[in-house]
Structures are given as C-alpha cells and as structure tokens.
N, C-alpha and C positions, 0 to 999 in steps of 0.2 A: 741671338744678338745680345751683347753685354757691353754697353758703353756707359761711361760716367763723365759728366762735364761740370767743371767749376766755372761759374760765371760771376765775375766781379766780386770775388770773395774777399771780405775783410774781417779780421778778428782782433778785437781789443779786449784784453783781460781787465775787468774792472778792479779798482783798488785806488790807493791814494794817488798813484801816478798814472794809472791807466796804461798798461803795457801793450803796445801794438805788436801783435805777433805776425799777422799776415796783411799784405796790402795788394789789392787789385790782382788777385789770382784768377787768371783765365787759362783753362787747360781742358782739353778733351782727350780722354783715354779711350781709344777705339777697341772694338771687339778683338779679343785674342792677343792684345799687346801685353808685353812685360815691361812695365815702366818702373824705373828706379828713381827715387827722389834723394838727392844728395845736397849737402850744404852744411855750414858750420852749426855747432850746437846752439840751440835756441832760435833757429831761423824759421821754425813753424812746420817742419816736416811731419811730426807726429800729430800736430794740430790739424793739418790737412786731412790726414787719415781719419781722425776722430770725427771731423765735420762730415766727411764723405760717408762714413758708416752710420751717421745719425746719432753718435754718442755725445756730440757737442754741438751747440747751436752757434752758428756764425753771427757776428755783429751785423753784417749786411752781405747781400749777394745771394745767389741761388745755386743749388745742386740739382742736376738733371740726371736721372737714371733711365737709360734707354729713351732719351728725349722727353721724358715726363718729369715734371717737378717732383722732387723727392724731399719729404720731411720725415724725420724720425728714422728708426731702425727698420731694416727690411731683411727678409730671409735671402734675398738675392745677393747680399754682401756678407761675406764671412771675414772675421778678423783673427789674425794670429799675432799675439803680443811677444815682447822680448822675454817675458816670463811665461812659461807654458800655461800657468794658472790651473793646473790639474788639481782635483780634489784628492787630498792625501789619503782619505779613508775609503776611496773607491779604487778598484782594480783598473788597469788600463782599458779593459773591455768595457767596464761600467762608465769610465770617463768618456770614452769615445762615443758611446751610445746615449749619453745624458740628454742631449738635445732632442733626440728621437723619442726618448721616454716622455719628456715634457710635452711633446706633440701628441702623445697618445698612440703612437704606432704599435702595431701588433708585435708581440715578442719574436715571432718567427722572422718577420721583416727586419726588425732591429738586428737580430743575430746575423742575418745574411749580409746586411749592409756593413755592420761592424767588422765582420770577417774580411769583406772585400777591401775596406780601407786600411785595416791593420796590415793586411798583406801588401797593399799598395805602398805604404810607407816603410815596409821592411821590418815590421815588429811582430810578425807571426812567430809564435813560440814564447812571447812575453805577455800574452793577453791577460794572464791571471796574476801578474806581478803588480805591486803597488808602486806609485811614483818614486818613493824614496829608494826603491831597489834598482832603479834605472839610472844611467848616466844622463848628463845634461842634454846631450845630443838626442838620446832616445826619448827623453821627455818632450823635446821640441817636436820630434816626429809624431808623438802621440797627440800633441796640441794641434798639429797640422791635420792629422786624421780626424780629430774631433770637429774641425771646421769643414773639411771636405765631405764628411759623411752626410752633412745637411744639404749637399749639392748647391752651394752658392754659385752664382754666375761670375762674381768678382771676388777676389781674395785680397784683402788688405793685410800686409805683413810689416810690422813695426820692429825693425832691427832684430829679427828672430834669431840670428846667429851670433850676436855681438858678445855674448857671455860664454861662447863655446870655444874650445881649443882649436888651434889653426888647422890641424889635420882633419878633425871631425867637421870643421866648417867647410873645407874643400869638398868633402864627401857629400855634405848636405846641399851644397850649391848644385852639384850634379844631380842629386835626387830631386830637388825642386824643379829643375829644368825638365827632367824626365816626366815628372807628374804634370807639369804645365803643358807639355806637348801631348801627353796621353789623355789628360782630362779636358784639354782645350778650354782652359779658363782664362780670364783676364786678371792680371796680377799687378798690383801697385805695391812696391817694395821699398821701404825706407832703410837706408844704410849710410854709415859714415865712411865706408871703405870704397874708394874710387875703383880700385882693381876689381872688387866684387861686383860693383855696379856694371862695369864694362863687360865682365864675363857673363852676367845674367841677362842684361836688358836688351830689348829691341830699341829702347829709347831712354835717354837719361835727361831728367829735368834738374837743372842746377838752380838752387835758391840762393839769394843774397843773404848777407847777415841781417839780423832783425832790424826792421820788420821784413819778413820774408817776401820777396818778390821773385818772379821768374826772371833770372838773369839770362839764361841761355838753355836751349834744348839741343841735345846731341843725338842724332840718329846713329845706331850701331849696325852698319850694313855688313857685318861679318857672318859668314855662314857657320852653321853648327854641324858637327861638334867643334867647339872653339879651343884654340891652344892659348893658354894664358901668356906664353912667351912669344907669341907671333908678333911680328913687327907692326902689323896694322893695329893690333890690340894695344900695344905699348904706345903707339903714336896717339891713339885716342885718349889714353890715360894722361899722356903729357899735355894734350890740348886742354883737358879738364883742369889739371893742376894749374896751368897757366891762367885760365879764366878765373879760378878761385883766388889766385894771388893778385890778379888785377882788381877784383872786387874788394879784396881786403885792403889793398893800397888806396883805392878810391875812398873807402870809408875812413881810413886814417887821415887822409888829406882833408876830407869834409869836416871831421872832428876838429882838426887844427884850425880851420878857418872859421868854424862856428864858435 
C-alpha cells in the first residue's frame, strides 16, 4: 500500500508581501495511481511535491502517508527533479548507488541493485561513463534509476522531461509508463504539457492560477497502450484546455472588479 493525502494544505511564502502559493489543498493519491499535476506557472505544483516529500514545511494542514501523519523526509518517497542532479565526478554506476552507500549496504548488494536499475532504465553499457558524457535524456534516466534503486513506494517527479528534446521526451514517456507498470509504484508527476499529462496519467489534477487551488480532477479512463492521436485522448485534452481558459478568464474578471 502506498497512498499519500493532502489535508487542508496552505502555503504562504514569508516576505514583505507574503506570497500565497497554495490554498485549501485536499487530495488523496491512491496506491498505484499515476497522478499528473498541471496548471499555470507559479500555481504551486512544485510546492505541493516538495511539501509531500518533506522538503518544505507547509504553513498549515497535514500530509498523511499510508494514513499516518507524515513529517519530514522518508525513504518511502523518492524525488526526481527537472535537473538530474548527478554528481559530475562520479560515474553513472557510482551516482545510482550513492544512496545505498550512505545507507551502508554491502558492496555486493549495491552492485546487484545498481545493475538491476541501470538495466531497467536502459543504461546498461553506460555504467562507467560520467554525466557530461551522456545526453540530457540519458542523464534523466540515471536520475530516475538513482531514485528507484532505493525502492521508494511513491515517486515524485517535478517536470523531469521539460528540458529534453521532443523525440527523446516521447521515448521517455513510454519508458516511465513501462517502469511504473513493472515496478508498481505510485507516481505524482508535475508537467506543463497537457498532452503529456493525458498520455501518462490515470488522473489529472488541474490547479488554478496562484494561489493554487484544485480547480478540477479529470479521470483518464483510456486503456493502455494509448494512442496520442486517438479521438478520446484528444477530447480530454480539449476539455482540459477549456477548463484552463475558463479559470484564466475568471481571474481576469476578478482582477478587473477588484
């Protein structure tokens, strides 16, 4: 079981004006779901991930992991950022195994696990390369392997493909679906790309412009493997864009009357 629940989460960044990033976020991510968070820049998507992962303290509200109150970081949650964050002076093998080394695992165990996850993300043959010798897509695969090797129950992914070229991005989308199905993880994935979200997710959570509130949740009842050009997929994409435009128009009208 791997569930995470946001209960009445609010986040205000302190400062001269006090920027309100999130307001009244209530969301439960169920075991095995692939949730995509979408919304305009600055609406609090990354903030939600950082709060859930214990990297940031919310102003108010609570996070529950497997129905237990969660505070701080936990090995049950792995995070993959937009930048792979690999250590440039370590080989891919050494990067992937870093967390296991810190844990004090035996060298033989580390070697076995590292080999497994390097193969899983399709980097076998590149184990002894350094990050600067790999493409951006390959570095992201290595970052994913580094998270997976620690066997988290939930993976938080913060726009991991945004800086990658279109063709590589499509390949990585298919790879992450394959890994999600094979490893049976719960994934929360932040993206600005509506088409990507519809292709990946079992459920999409649309946030309003700042302060981020949950505007609407879309279930994606399309069987896999999915066809990006299927009429049912394109219809969901259109529904989401329509909801985004409605929220944007509402905010403009509100600003006018205020």
